[in-house]
VOKOLDO-317600 format. One line per 3 residues: their letters; for each residue x, y, z of C-alpha. Coordinates in steps of 0.25 Angstrom, whole numbers, plus 5000, padded with zeros to 4 digits. Each point is the difference from the previous one (the first is absolute). Last residue first. Example, Ala and Ser with C-alpha at 12.3 -4.5 7.8 and 13.67 -1.06 7.14 Angstrom:
sa = 5055/4996/5029; 4994/4986/5002
This chain:
esd = 4841/4868/5007; 4987/4994/4997; 4995/5012/4993
vkr = 5012/5000/4991; 4997/4985/4996; 4986/5003/4997
lla = 5004/5012/4991; 5010/4991/4992; 4989/4989/4998
ysg = 4990/5011/4995; 5010/5005/4990; 5003/4986/4995
rsr = 4985/4996/4998; 4998/5013/4993; 5012/4997/4990
rkw = 4995/4986/4998; 4986/5005/4997; 5005/5011/4991
wwf = 5009/4990/4993; 4989/4990/4998; 4991/5011/4995
ggg = 5011/5004/4990; 5002/4986/4995; 4985/4998/4998
vlg = 4999/5013/4992; 5012/4996/4992; 4995/4986/4998
lgl = 4986/5005/4996; 5007/5009/4990; 5009/4989/4995
gva = 4988/4991/4998; 4993/5011/4992; 5012/5001/4991
ggi = 5002/4985/4999; 4985/5000/4996; 5002/5010/4990
avy = 5012/4993/4994; 4994/4986/5001; 4987/5005/4994
llp = 5008/5007/4989; 5006/4986/4996; 4987/4995/4996
gpg = 4999/5010/4989; 5006/5013/4996; 5007/5002/4987
apl = 5008/4992/4989; 5013/4997/5007; 5009/4996/4988
dvi = 5011/4990/5002; 4994/4990/5008; 5010/4989/5004
nrn = 5000/4987/4993; 4994/4988/5008; 4997/4992/4987
tkv = 4986/4999/5005; 4998/5015/4998; 4990/5000/4989
phl = 4994/5014/4999; 4992/5000/4991; 4993/4989/4992
mmn = 4995/5000/4986; 4989/4990/4996; 4997/4988/4992
pay = 4994/4989/5009; 5009/4992/5009; 5000/4984/5001
vsg = 5005/4992/5011; 5003/4985/4998; 4995/4992/5011
des = 4996/4987/4992; 4985/5004/5001; 5003/5013/4995
rwl = 5002/5013/5008; 4994/5013/4996; 5006/5014/5003
vyp = 4992/5013/5002; 4995/4994/5013; 5014/5000/5007
vea = 5006/4987/5002; 4998/4991/5012; 5010/4989/5004
stn = 4994/4986/4999; 5002/4995/4986; 5015/5001/4998
gpg = 5002/4987/4991; 5002/5009/4988; 5004/5014/5002
rsl = 5000/5010/5011; 5012/5009/5000; 4999/5009/4988
wad = 4985/5002/5000; 4999/5002/5015; 5012/5010/5000
yik = 4994/5008/4989; 4986/5001/5006; 5005/5003/5014
dpf = 5010/5010/4995; 4989/5007/4991; 4992/5001/5013
pss = 5010/5008/5008; 4996/5013/4995; 5009/5012/5000
ywf = 5000/5006/4986; 4987/4994/4996; 4996/4990/4990
ssa = 4995/4987/5006; 4992/5008/5010; 4998/4998/5015
ttv = 5010/5012/5003; 4989/5009/4995; 4990/4996/5011
yaw = 5009/5000/5012; 5006/5013/4995; 4986/5006/5002
pti = 5003/5010/5011; 5014/5003/4994; 4996/5004/4986
dyi = 4990/5011/5001; 4999/5003/4985; 5001/4986/4994
aag = 4993/4992/5011; 4990/5012/5001; 4995/4998/4986
ham = 5001/5012/4991; 4997/4996/4986; 5001/5011/4990
gam = 4988/5006/4992; 5001/5013/5006; 5012/5001/5010
gpe = 5004/5015/4999; 4987/5004/5005; 4992/4988/5006
lhs = 4991/4994/4990; 5001/4985/5002; 4985/4998/5000
evh = 4999/4994/4986; 5009/4989/5004; 4990/4995/5010
gpg = 5002/5002/5015; 5012/4998/5009; 5014/5000/4995
nyl = 5008/4992/4991; 5009/4991/5008; 4992/5000/5013
enm = 4987/5001/4994; 5002/4990/4989; 5005/4990/5010
kal = 4988/5002/5009; 4991/4998/4988; 5009/4988/4997
pwq = 4997/4993/5013; 5014/4996/5005; 5010/4990/4995
pdq = 5011/4997/5010; 5008/5000/4991; 4999/5008/4988
fvp = 5003/4998/4985; 5004/5009/4990; 4998/4998/4985
hpp = 5005/5011/4990; 4992/5013/4999; 5009/5008/4991
avl = 5005/5013/5006; 5001/5010/4988; 5007/5013/4998
klg = 5001/5007/4986; 5009/5013/5000; 4995/5014/5002
hwl = 5013/5005/5006; 4995/5002/5014; 4992/4987/4999
afs = 5013/4992/4997; 5009/5007/5009; 4990/4997/5012
slt = 4999/4985/4996; 5015/4999/4998; 5005/5006/5013
aes = 4989/4997/5010; 5005/4987/5005; 5014/5005/5001
hva = 4997/5013/5007; 5000/5013/4993; 5011/5008/4993
lgq = 5003/5013/4992; 5014/5004/5000; 4998/5008/4987
vaq = 5011/4994/4990; 5003/4986/5005; 4987/4998/5007
ahh = 4990/5005/4990; 5009/4995/4988; 5000/4986/5006
aaq = 4985/5000/5003; 4997/5004/4985; 5010/4990/4995
llt = 4993/4989/5008; 4987/5004/4994; 5005/5000/4986
rsa = 5007/4987/5002; 4987/4994/5003; 4998/4995/5014
rgm = 4995/4986/5005; 4997/4997/5014; 5006/4998/5014
apq = 5001/5009/5012; 4989/4993/5008; 4990/5008/5000
cmw = 4995/5011/4991; 5002/5014/5005; 4993/5013/4995
rpt = 5004/5014/5002; 4993/5013/4999; 5009/5012/5004
ktg = 4994/5006/5013; 5012/4994/5007; 5009/5009/4994
arl = 4994/5009/4989; 5013/5003/4994; 5005/4986/5000
gqy = 5015/5000/5004; 5000/4987/5008; 4989/4992/5006
wnr = 4997/4992/5013; 4986/5004/5006; 4993/4987/4998
waw = 5013/4992/5002; 4995/4991/5012; 4986/4998/4995
dvm = 4992/5003/5012; 4988/5008/4995; 5000/4999/4985
yqv = 4992/5011/4993; 5012/5008/4994; 5006/4987/4995
hac = 4988/4996/4991; 5000/4985/4998; 5004/4990/4990
pgv = 4996/4985/4998; 5011/4990/4999; 5009/4995/4989
aif = 5001/5014/4993; 5002/5001/4985; 5006/5013/4996
dae = 5002/5006/4986; 4988/4991/4995; 5001/4996/4986
egv = 4989/5006/4991; 4989/4991/4994; 4989/5008/5007
gwa = 5007/5013/5004; 4988/5010/4996; 4987/4991/4997
fnd = 4993/5001/5014; 4988/5008/4993; 5008/5013/4999
elp = 4991/5012/4999; 4997/5001/5015; 5015/5001/5001
ddv = 4999/5015/4995; 5012/5005/4993; 5001/4989/4990
ppr = 5012/4991/4995; 5006/5001/5014; 5014/5006/5000
pgv = 5011/4990/4999; 5011/4998/5011; 5012/5009/5002
pef = 4994/5008/5011; 5005/5014/5003; 5008/5002/5013
ddi = 4999/5003/5014; 4986/5007/5000; 4992/4987/5001
ktg = 4990/4994/4989; 4989/4990/5000; 4994/5002/4986
wgl = 4991/4988/4999; 5007/4989/5008; 4994/5004/5013
ggg = 4985/4999/4995; 4995/5002/4986; 4986/5004/5004
gel = 4988/4991/4997; 4993/5004/5012; 5012/4996/5009
san = 4991/4991/5008; 4993/4995/4988; 5013/4997/4993
iav = 5004/4991/5012; 4987/4993/5000; 5002/4997/4985
lld = 5014/4995/5001; 4996/4991/5012; 4989/4994/4991
ayg = 5010/4998/4989; 5008/4992/5010; 4988/4990/5002
hhf = 4993/4998/5013; 5005/5010/5010; 4998/4991/5012
epi = 5003/4986/4995; 5010/5006/4991; 5008/5008/5010
yfw = 5009/5010/4993; 5009/5006/5011; 4998/5014/4995
tsr = 5011/5011/4999; 5004/4997/4985; 4986/5003/4996
ema = 5002/5014/5004; 5013/5001/4993; 4994/4995/4987
qkr = 4989/5010/5000; 5002/5003/4985; 5013/4994/4995
pqa = 4992/4988/4994; 5005/4986/5004; 5003/4989/4990
raf = 5015/5002/5001; 4999/4998/5015; 4993/4987/4999
dsm = 5011/4995/4990; 5011/5005/5009; 4995/4992/5012
aal = 4997/4988/4991; 5014/5000/4994; 5006/5000/5014
yrg = 4991/4988/5004; 5003/4993/4987; 5015/5002/5002
ahg = 5000/4995/5014; 4993/4987/4998; 4993/4996/5012
tfr = 5003/5001/5015; 5007/5013/4997; 5008/5005/5012
ldl = 5005/5014/5005; 5011/5000/5011; 5011/5003/4990
elq = 4993/5014/4997; 4995/5004/4986; 5003/5012/4992
wfh = 4994/4999/4986; 5006/5009/4990; 4994/5004/4987
dfe = 5005/5005/4987; 5013/4994/5000; 5012/5004/4991
pyf = 5003/5012/5008; 5007/4992/5011; 5009/5011/5007
hgf = 4988/5010/5003; 4990/4989/5003; 5010/4994/5010
lql = 5003/5013/5006; 4985/5002/5003; 5000/4985/5005
pqm = 5011/5004/5010; 4992/5012/5005; 4987/4992/5002
vqy = 5003/4995/5014; 5002/5014/5005; 4994/5001/5014
tti = 5002/4986/5005; 5012/4997/4991; 5009/5011/5005
hte = 5003/5012/4991; 4997/5011/5010; 5001/5016/4999
iap = 4997/5000/4985; 5008/5012/4994; 5012/4991/4996
yws = 4991/4991/4991; 5010/4994/4990; 5013/4999/5008
ell = 4992/4997/5013; 4994/4988/4993; 5013/4995/4995
ted = 5006/5002/5014; 4989/4992/5006; 5004/4987/4992
flv = 4996/4994/4987; 5002/4986/4993; 4994/4994/4988
amg = 4999/4985/5000; 4996/4993/4987; 5013/4993/4997
qfe = 5001/4996/5015; 4988/4992/5000; 5005/4986/4999
ppv = 5012/5003/5009; 4991/5004/5012; 5002/5015/5003
leq = 5008/5008/5011; 5014/4995/4999; 5001/4999/4985
var = 4993/5013/4997; 5009/5007/5011; 5012/4995/4993
tyn = 4996/5005/4987; 4997/5014/5005; 5013/5001/5007
qes = 5008/4995/4988; 4992/5009/4991; 5005/5012/5008
gfi = 4996/5011/5010; 4985/4998/4997; 4999/4988/5010
nrd = 5007/5007/5011; 4999/4987/5009; 5002/5010/5011
kdk = 4986/5005/4998; 4994/4987/5006; 4986/5000/4997
vnv = 5000/4995/4986; 4986/5000/4995; 4998/4990/4989
llf = 4991/5002/4988; 4998/4985/4995; 4995/5000/4986
vty = 4990/4993/4991; 4997/5003/4986; 4986/5000/4994
egg = 4995/5000/4986; 5012/4991/4996; 4991/4988/4995
frl = 4989/5000/5010; 5004/4986/5006; 5015/5004/5001
ate = 4999/5014/5007; 4987/4997/5008; 4998/4986/5004
att = 5015/4996/5000; 5004/5013/5008; 4989/4998/5010
arl = 5002/4985/5002; 5015/5002/5002; 4998/5011/5010
nvl = 4990/4992/5008; 5009/4988/4999; 5011/5008/5006
dea = 4993/5006/5011; 4994/4987/5005; 5014/4994/5000
tyn = 5004/5011/5009; 5007/5013/4996; 5003/5007/5013
yge = 5001/5015/4997; 5012/5007/5006; 5002/5010/4990
war = 4987/5004/4994; 4989/4995/4990; 4989/5007/4992
fvi = 4995/4992/4988; 4999/5008/4987; 4992/4994/4989
atr = 5003/5008/4988; 4989/5001/4989; 5002/5002/4985
pvd = 4988/5005/4992; 4994/4993/4988; 4993/5009/4990
pqp = 5008/5012/5006; 4993/5011/5007; 5003/5014/4994
evv = 5009/5009/5009; 4996/5009/5012; 5012/5009/5002
pmr = 5008/4999/5013; 5005/5012/5007; 5015/5002/4999
vee = 5011/4997/5010; 5013/5008/4996; 5013/4997/5006
gae = 5007/5012/5006; 5010/4991/5008; 4998/4986/4996
rmr = 4990/4990/5006; 5006/4987/5005; 4999/4988/4991
frr = 4990/4989/4998; 5003/4993/4987; 5008/4988/5004
epq = 5007/4992/4990; 4995/4986/4997; 4988/5004/4991
ipt = 4986/4995/5001; 4995/5000/4985; 4995/5012/4992
pqk = 4988/4996/4991; 4996/5015/4998; 4988/5001/4991
frp = 4996/4985/5003; 4993/4988/4993; 5012/4999/4990
anr = 5009/4996/5012; 4992/4987/5004; 5012/4990/4999
elc = 5009/5011/5005; 4991/5002/5012; 5000/4985/5004
qnq = 5015/5000/4999; 5001/5012/5009; 4991/4994/5010
laa = 5007/4987/5000; 5014/5007/5002; 4994/5008/5012
wdv = 4995/4988/5006; 5014/4993/5000; 4998/4986/5005
ssw = 5013/4995/5007; 4994/5000/5014; 4988/4993/4995
avt = 5007/4987/4996; 4987/4995/4994; 4994/4986/5000
kkd = 5003/4999/5015; 4992/4987/5001; 4995/5003/5014
dgw = 4993/5013/4995; 4992/5004/5012; 4999/5014/4995
gyp = 5010/5001/4988; 4993/5010/4990; 4991/4990/4993
gyr = 4995/4995/5014; 4996/5014/5004; 4985/5000/4997
daa = 4996/4985/4998; 5009/4997/5012; 4994/5011/5008
tmw = 4986/4994/4997; 4993/5008/4989; 4985/5004/4997
trs = 4994/5008/4988; 4989/5010/5000; 5007/5008/4989
lgm = 5001/5015/5001; 4992/5009/4990; 5000/5011/5010
lgh = 4985/5001/5001; 4999/4984/5001; 5010/4999/5011
sga = 4994/5011/5008; 5003/5010/5010; 4996/5001/5015
fpr = 4995/4989/5010; 5007/4990/4991; 4991/4987/4998
pyp = 5006/4987/5000; 4998/4992/4987; 4989/4989/5002
idi = 5005/4987/4996; 5003/4993/4987; 5015/5001/4999
ake = 5007/5006/4988; 5015/4999/5003; 5012/5009/4996
rpn = 5014/4993/4998; 5010/5011/5000; 5007/4998/4987
ddn = 5015/4996/4998; 4997/4986/4999; 4996/5000/4986
epg = 4987/5000/4992; 4995/5014/4998; 5013/5006/4994
ldl = 5012/5006/5007; 5011/4996/4991; 5009/4990/5007
grp = 5014/5003/5006; 4996/4996/5014; 5000/5015/5005
gvc = 4990/5004/4989; 5002/5003/4986; 4990/5010/4993
ptr = 4988/4998/4991; 4999/5011/4989; 4988/5009/5003
ppa = 4991/5004/4988; 5003/5013/4992; 4992/5012/5005
atw = 4987/5007/4999; 4991/4989/5007; 5009/4998/5012
qki = 4999/4986/5004; 4993/4994/5013; 5007/4990/5008
ete = 4991/4987/5001; 4998/4993/5014; 4985/5000/5002
sgp = 4996/4998/4985; 5010/4989/4999; 4993/4992/5010
atk = 5005/4998/5014; 5006/4986/5003; 4990/4992/5007
isp = 4996/4997/5014; 4987/4992/5002; 4992/5003/5012
rln = 5001/4993/5014; 4993/5010/5009; 5002/4998/5015
pdp = 5008/5013/5001; 4988/5008/4995; 5006/5012/4993
qgh = 4998/5013/5008; 4993/5012/4995; 4991/5002/5012
sap = 5001/4986/5007; 5006/5005/5012; 4987/5007/5003
lte = 5002/5015/5001; 5007/5007/5011; 4994/5009/5011
lpa = 5008/5012/5001; 5009/5002/5012; 4995/5011/5009
edr = 5001/5014/4995; 5009/5012/5004; 5013/4993/4999
lll = 5008/5013/5003; 4996/5000/5015; 5000/4985/5002
htg = 5014/4999/4994; 5005/5011/5008; 4995/4995/5013
vlg = 5006/4986/4997; 5013/5006/4996; 5001/5009/5012
lal = 4995/4989/5010; 5012/4991/4995; 5010/5012/5001
avl = 4995/5003/5014; 5001/4985/5004; 5014/4999/4994
vfi = 5004/5013/5007; 4995/4995/5014; 5006/4987/4998
lir = 5014/5007/4997; 4998/5009/5012; 4997/4988/5009
trt = 5012/4992/4995; 5009/5012/5003; 4995/5002/5014
lnt = 5002/4985/5003; 5014/5001/4994; 5003/5011/5010
m = 5003/5014/4996
């Protein structure tokens, strides 16, 4: 084959691939680009010159528990008590400009402050842009600071167990019994573990370090020991044999975790998961990201709740108050129709008040209890409480109000059976009813789980071999066991911003809430962008909180890199740049933020990459057809030439 022929084949294949990608995109994206709203919609005027002041105390105070001793201030990394007047505080600002309007969720409903901060305001106390180097961060011991804080506040807790140096995770012993959990009374002040997922090979950049410092200081230390922060590290190299000896384990901690966080690191590997869940066919992160958290709940019984967060999550405001707002909202929710409410993208300008959305959902269910009222499968008996009345019509949304949620989802949930192209729609193990078993997923695979919920999932996997995909695990087990599930409507922004009616249709479904009466889906949102993911990926990936969106990176990168003096470069509309070029961010939660160039550890489902895969397949098919045609033409031409030669002889 000549070089010219090879070049022609390569050009043909590339053209076929390009045509395949374009054709696939046009086929799946079945609507022309939506007309965007004016740029001024919810965007601060860059020409304003308002006063910038320190936010008032009412905006920044941390609420106390009424039935508990008050918090005792804790010591921060600079050796100072964390009071309101020292350098260990993020410096929140009140700016007299219109606050950017999220397309879904609400600051007011969630009790979140409408404050602003520059990157220096936010992360300066934790070493960001710290030219003075007032703290030798590598010598800070965040585990020791958390333990000291817990000791100061020990009278507030039922089990004030500190972080301990010895490892607790261990292999399952032969014949070791795993029991179903028993629902226990809720303590006056619950303890919550914040578990950041990490893995061997993770690149801890300066940005990651300040994020971890900020979250630990603003939760564990600011809230008087109510939170304890951990790094849960996936050791991928089994040859490290981390459970073979204490020396192996300690060596891995020292090699894989930055010094300041080594005391709060908990390691696991796949052999540990195989030991506890031998009947589950796979233990990789994509399919079973909750298994390590389930074991964490088993071996750390002093905690009542467990936040699982990813290292690419960012709080542009105070992390502790944001997480507290999530749990406060969930605690105030009734159990009745909680799952149905948790499927909706609450759009204030479209739904009006959240109470109006509740009324509309109730009307669509004709006052029924919804999925959380006696939902049951044949595989086990539920451990959750029975409803106080048999007929949900007799419950005026009182049951569950004031109770902690067993699962707090960070994104709206969906009914798996009705999803068209979710990659793991039919993946399950051990369920008697197979794919007919009702399952619900909440993206991404983050959230807060009660120990009861984790132990219930742990038992089902360890004893019965029951499993569903990562993002469906905690939500499904919560509803199967009659436990409380809530997805708080935290603020989410969209870029570009399309007409809200169209956004409501794509995320929530056509028509009014009361018209959502499909069998099995009554009262639930069922927008095409959620249930038919791929054609609408160009919409969902424009969100400030979506598993595969580039928008959070754009926000975060502009916020960190464009400071005073840099007045020309554009910034996303949710940010505001002052006259001197300082860039301010509103209070929000961003995900995913990949500006640190870390590899993606958890594929979360189909999205833009599916276009490439399908387009590649179409392109390959065209290439094979074209190649076959080229071969046939060449073969025919060769035969014809041979006959002519014979004739001439």
